[in-house]
C-alpha positions as CSV (number, residue, x, y, z in Angstrom):
1,X,0.0,-0.1,-0.1
2,X,1.3,3.6,-0.7
3,X,2.5,5.8,2.1
4,X,3.3,9.2,2.5
5,X,5.9,9.8,5.1
6,X,6.6,13.3,6.2
7,X,9.4,14.2,8.6
8,X,9.5,12.9,12.3
9,X,6.2,11.3,11.1
10,X,4.9,7.6,10.8
11,X,4.0,6.5,7.5
12,X,-0.3,7.2,6.6
13,X,-1.6,4.5,4.8
14,X,-4.1,5.4,2.2
15,X,-6.8,3.4,2.3
16,X,-9.8,3.7,-0.4
17,X,-13.2,4.0,0.6
18,X,-15.6,1.2,0.7
19,X,-17.7,2.2,-2.1
20,X,-16.9,1.0,-5.4
21,X,-17.5,4.0,-6.8
22,X,-14.8,5.2,-9.6
23,X,-13.6,1.8,-9.3
24,X,-11.7,0.2,-12.8
25,X,-14.1,-0.7,-15.3
26,X,-12.2,-4.0,-16.1
27,X,-10.1,-4.7,-12.7
28,X,-7.4,-7.6,-12.6
29,X,-5.7,-6.6,-15.9
30,X,-2.3,-6.4,-13.2
31,X,-3.2,-9.6,-11.6
32,X,-3.4,-11.3,-15.9
33,X,-0.1,-9.5,-16.3
34,X,1.4,-10.4,-13.2
35,X,-0.1,-14.0,-12.6
36,X,-1.4,-14.9,-16.3
37,X,-4.9,-15.3,-17.0
38,X,-5.9,-18.7,-15.5
39,X,-4.4,-17.9,-11.5
40,X,-5.6,-14.7,-12.1
41,X,-9.2,-16.3,-12.7
42,X,-8.5,-19.2,-10.7
43,X,-11.1,-19.4,-7.8
44,X,-13.6,-17.6,-10.3
45,X,-13.4,-21.1,-12.7
46,X,-13.2,-23.1,-9.5
47,X,-17.0,-21.7,-7.9
48,X,-18.4,-21.2,-11.5
49,X,-17.5,-25.0,-12.4
50,X,-19.1,-26.0,-8.4
51,X,-22.1,-24.2,-9.0
52,X,-23.1,-25.7,-12.6
53,X,-21.7,-29.0,-11.2
54,X,-24.6,-28.6,-8.7
55,X,-27.2,-27.5,-10.8
56,X,-26.3,-30.6,-13.2
57,X,-26.7,-33.4,-10.4
58,X,-30.1,-32.0,-9.9
59,X,-31.0,-31.7,-13.4
60,X,-29.5,-35.0,-14.3
61,X,-32.4,-36.7,-12.5
62,X,-35.6,-34.7,-14.5
63,X,-33.9,-34.2,-17.5
64,X,-31.4,-37.5,-18.0
65,X,-33.6,-40.0,-15.6
66,X,-29.7,-40.5,-13.7
67,X,-31.5,-39.6,-10.4
68,X,-28.2,-39.1,-8.4
69,X,-29.5,-36.2,-6.0
70,X,-33.3,-36.2,-5.7
71,X,-35.0,-32.6,-4.4
72,X,-33.4,-29.1,-4.8
73,X,-31.9,-27.0,-2.4
74,X,-34.3,-26.5,0.1
75,X,-34.3,-30.2,0.7
76,X,-32.4,-32.8,-0.9
77,X,-31.2,-36.8,-1.2
78,X,-28.2,-37.8,-2.8
79,X,-27.3,-41.1,-3.4
80,X,-30.3,-42.4,-1.6
81,X,-28.5,-42.3,1.2
82,X,-27.3,-38.2,2.4
83,X,-30.1,-35.9,3.6
84,X,-29.7,-32.4,3.2
85,X,-31.7,-30.1,4.5
86,X,-31.2,-26.0,4.4
87,X,-31.4,-25.0,8.3
88,X,-33.0,-21.7,7.3
89,X,-35.8,-23.8,6.1
90,X,-36.2,-25.7,9.1
91,X,-35.9,-22.2,11.2
92,X,-38.7,-21.2,9.7
93,X,-41.0,-24.8,10.1
94,X,-39.8,-24.4,13.8
95,X,-41.4,-20.6,14.0
96,X,-44.5,-21.7,12.2
97,X,-45.0,-24.7,14.6
98,X,-44.6,-27.5,12.3
99,X,-42.3,-30.5,13.3
100,X,-40.0,-31.2,10.4
101,X,-39.3,-34.9,9.6
102,X,-36.3,-36.6,11.1
103,X,-34.5,-37.0,7.9
104,X,-35.0,-33.1,7.3
105,X,-33.1,-32.5,11.1
106,X,-30.9,-34.6,10.6
107,X,-29.5,-33.0,6.7
108,X,-30.0,-29.3,8.3
109,X,-27.9,-30.5,10.9
110,X,-25.3,-32.0,8.5
111,X,-25.4,-28.7,6.5
112,X,-25.5,-26.7,10.0
113,X,-22.4,-27.8,10.6
114,X,-20.7,-27.5,7.4
115,X,-21.4,-23.6,7.5
116,X,-20.4,-23.2,10.8
117,X,-16.9,-24.8,10.3
118,X,-16.3,-23.6,7.1
119,X,-18.1,-20.4,6.7
120,X,-21.8,-19.1,6.1
121,X,-21.3,-17.6,3.3
122,X,-20.1,-19.9,1.4
123,X,-23.4,-20.8,0.4
124,X,-23.7,-17.5,-1.1
125,X,-21.3,-17.5,-3.5
126,X,-20.3,-21.4,-3.9
127,X,-23.8,-23.1,-3.9
128,X,-26.3,-20.1,-4.3
129,X,-27.6,-20.1,-8.1
130,X,-28.8,-16.3,-7.6
131,X,-25.1,-15.4,-7.3
132,X,-25.0,-16.5,-11.2
133,X,-27.6,-13.7,-11.5
134,X,-25.8,-10.7,-9.7
135,X,-22.4,-11.4,-10.6
136,X,-23.7,-11.0,-14.3
137,X,-25.6,-7.9,-13.6
138,X,-22.2,-6.2,-11.5
139,X,-20.0,-7.1,-14.7
140,X,-22.6,-5.8,-16.8
141,X,-22.8,-2.9,-14.5
142,X,-18.9,-2.3,-14.6
143,X,-18.3,-2.6,-18.1
144,X,-21.1,0.0,-19.0
145,X,-19.7,2.1,-16.4
146,X,-22.6,2.8,-14.5
147,X,-21.6,4.5,-11.6
148,X,-24.1,5.9,-8.3
149,X,-27.0,3.9,-7.2
150,X,-28.7,3.7,-4.1
151,X,-28.8,0.7,-1.7
152,X,-30.4,0.4,1.3
153,X,-28.1,-0.1,4.7
154,X,-26.2,-3.1,5.1
155,X,-28.5,-3.9,8.3
156,X,-31.8,-4.3,6.4
157,X,-31.3,-8.1,5.7
158,X,-31.2,-8.4,9.1
159,X,-34.1,-7.3,10.0
160,X,-36.2,-8.7,7.2
161,X,-34.2,-12.1,9.0
162,X,-35.8,-11.4,11.7
163,X,-39.3,-10.8,9.9
164,X,-39.3,-14.0,8.5
165,X,-39.6,-16.0,11.6
166,X,-42.3,-13.6,13.1
167,X,-44.3,-13.9,9.5
168,X,-43.7,-17.8,9.8
169,X,-45.1,-17.8,13.5
170,X,-48.2,-15.3,12.8
171,X,-49.4,-17.2,9.4
172,X,-48.5,-20.8,10.5
173,X,-46.8,-21.0,6.7
174,X,-43.9,-20.4,5.4
175,X,-44.4,-17.5,3.6
176,X,-40.5,-16.5,2.9
177,X,-40.6,-19.6,1.0
178,X,-43.5,-18.0,-1.5
179,X,-41.3,-15.4,-3.0
180,X,-37.5,-16.6,-2.2
181,X,-35.9,-16.0,-5.2
182,X,-33.1,-18.5,-4.2
183,X,-35.7,-21.3,-3.7
184,X,-38.3,-20.3,-6.6
185,X,-34.9,-20.0,-9.0
186,X,-33.6,-23.6,-8.2
187,X,-37.2,-25.4,-8.2
188,X,-37.9,-23.3,-11.8
189,X,-34.6,-24.4,-13.1
190,X,-35.2,-28.1,-12.3
191,X,-39.1,-27.9,-13.1
192,X,-39.5,-25.1,-15.7
193,X,-39.8,-21.4,-15.4
194,X,-43.0,-19.2,-13.7
195,X,-42.7,-16.3,-11.7
196,X,-39.5,-16.9,-10.6
197,X,-38.7,-15.3,-14.1
198,X,-40.2,-11.8,-12.8
199,X,-38.7,-12.1,-9.7
200,X,-34.6,-13.1,-10.8
201,X,-35.3,-10.8,-13.6
202,X,-36.7,-8.1,-11.1
203,X,-32.8,-8.7,-8.9
204,X,-30.9,-8.9,-12.1
205,X,-32.4,-5.0,-12.9
206,X,-32.8,-3.8,-9.1
207,X,-28.5,-4.7,-9.2
208,X,-28.1,-3.5,-12.2
209,X,-29.8,-0.1,-12.2
210,X,-30.5,0.8,-8.8
211,X,-28.4,-0.6,-6.1
212,X,-24.7,-2.5,-6.7
213,X,-25.0,-5.6,-5.3
214,X,-28.4,-4.3,-3.8
215,X,-29.6,-7.9,-3.4
216,X,-27.5,-9.9,-1.8
217,X,-25.4,-7.8,-0.1
218,X,-28.5,-5.5,1.6
219,X,-31.6,-7.3,1.4
220,X,-31.1,-11.1,1.1
221,X,-32.5,-12.7,4.8
222,X,-31.1,-16.0,4.0
223,X,-27.7,-14.3,3.5
224,X,-27.8,-12.5,6.6
225,X,-28.9,-15.9,8.3
226,X,-25.7,-17.8,6.7
227,X,-23.3,-14.5,7.4
228,X,-24.6,-15.0,10.9
229,X,-23.4,-18.8,11.0
230,X,-19.9,-17.9,9.3
231,X,-18.8,-15.3,12.3
232,X,-17.0,-18.4,14.1
233,X,-15.9,-20.1,10.8
234,X,-12.4,-21.7,10.4
235,X,-12.0,-20.4,6.7
236,X,-11.0,-16.9,6.4
237,X,-9.9,-14.2,3.7
238,X,-6.4,-12.8,5.0
239,X,-4.8,-9.6,3.6
240,X,-1.3,-11.2,4.2
241,X,0.8,-8.5,2.5
242,X,-1.6,-5.7,2.9
243,X,1.6,-3.8,3.3
244,X,1.8,-4.1,-0.8
245,X,-1.6,-3.0,-1.6
246,X,-1.1,0.3,-4.0
247,X,-4.2,1.2,-4.0
248,X,-5.7,0.2,-7.3
249,X,-9.2,-0.4,-6.5
250,X,-9.5,-4.0,-7.9
251,X,-10.3,-5.8,-5.3
252,X,-13.2,-3.2,-4.1
253,X,-14.4,-3.0,-7.5
254,X,-15.2,-6.9,-7.5
255,X,-16.3,-7.7,-3.9
256,X,-19.9,-8.5,-3.6
257,X,-19.2,-7.4,0.1
258,X,-16.7,-4.3,-0.1
259,X,-17.4,-2.8,2.9
260,X,-14.9,-6.1,4.5
261,X,-11.8,-5.1,2.9
262,X,-11.2,-2.0,4.5
263,X,-10.7,-2.7,7.7
264,X,-8.4,-5.8,7.1
265,X,-5.8,-3.0,4.8
266,X,-6.1,-0.8,7.9
267,X,-5.6,-3.5,10.2
268,X,-7.5,-1.4,12.8
269,X,-8.2,-3.4,15.9
270,X,-6.6,-6.3,14.7
271,X,-3.8,-8.5,15.3
272,X,-4.0,-10.8,12.6
273,X,-4.8,-8.7,9.2
274,X,-8.2,-11.4,8.7
275,X,-11.3,-10.5,7.2
276,X,-12.8,-11.9,10.1
277,X,-16.2,-9.6,9.4
278,X,-18.9,-12.6,8.6
279,X,-20.1,-10.7,5.8
280,X,-17.4,-11.6,3.7
281,X,-18.0,-14.1,1.0
282,X,-14.8,-16.5,1.0
283,X,-15.6,-16.4,-3.1
284,X,-11.7,-15.6,-3.6
285,X,-12.2,-12.7,-6.2
286,X,-9.9,-10.3,-4.4
287,X,-7.4,-13.1,-4.7
288,X,-7.8,-13.5,-8.2
289,X,-7.9,-10.0,-9.5
290,X,-4.5,-8.7,-6.6
291,X,-1.5,-8.2,-8.5
292,X,0.4,-7.8,-5.5
293,X,-1.0,-10.8,-4.2
294,X,-2.4,-8.5,-0.8
295,X,-5.3,-11.3,-0.3
296,X,-5.2,-15.2,0.3
297,X,-7.6,-17.6,1.4
298,X,-6.4,-19.3,4.5
299,X,-7.4,-20.6,8.1
300,X,-8.4,-18.3,11.6
301,X,-5.7,-20.3,13.2
302,X,-3.0,-19.8,10.5
303,X,-0.9,-16.8,12.1
304,X,1.9,-16.1,9.7
305,X,2.3,-13.4,6.9
């Protein structure tokens, strides 16, 4: 990171603001020159491979008759043995006064333990199909050079998260699941589109024209739920070489949660340069686009820089 030194004064670090306004339209050029195209897109390619691979496993049954996985992201059975259930869905069922099946409770427990250990927002960046939509909107926004926009406060998603079980308890129904874009989009990919087209399109144009990263970063209660799960996770993103930062702003341009970057680069109140904020999606894009290798995906137990 660049520093300005005055006589007798300690170096003062210049840290970019948390907004991505003014960021370059094509972040990562320096990384491609320094590391090569493949290394500069490594984590992005891995994420897309996993996201599309998960969709392929679900689609193989209804499309090809290969029933490796039955169900959808809300609740599924893999190879007839492994149950997996969205704990956010189970929480709504319990709030509505409906006791889930034993298999659903077991599946929710497995998923819950996984994300508690490895990071709740991994669901958002590595599994959730809506991520493909919001990433496309963010890319197009940069390509078109669109600036500005007005997003709700980041705490809005936590308020919405609090309302979801309240509504379930009041109505006795899983009201959120009727309009949940994640569930609707995934079910529609498997069984055919209906109302989901409008909801997914609305999210795309909302992120593109109104609020950059507005849905995932400010509104999605499911993302807020998984962010809470990730507070004590083992996997983290570290600004391990923050002194090498040259303020290129590429990481801010591509990060879906840019507010988590500044504290790590500045190191305020931290003994170790980890992005500890559970809002980090551990998507690895900051690692990809940084030509100085400032960031890395590591564990909370790794104390070396």
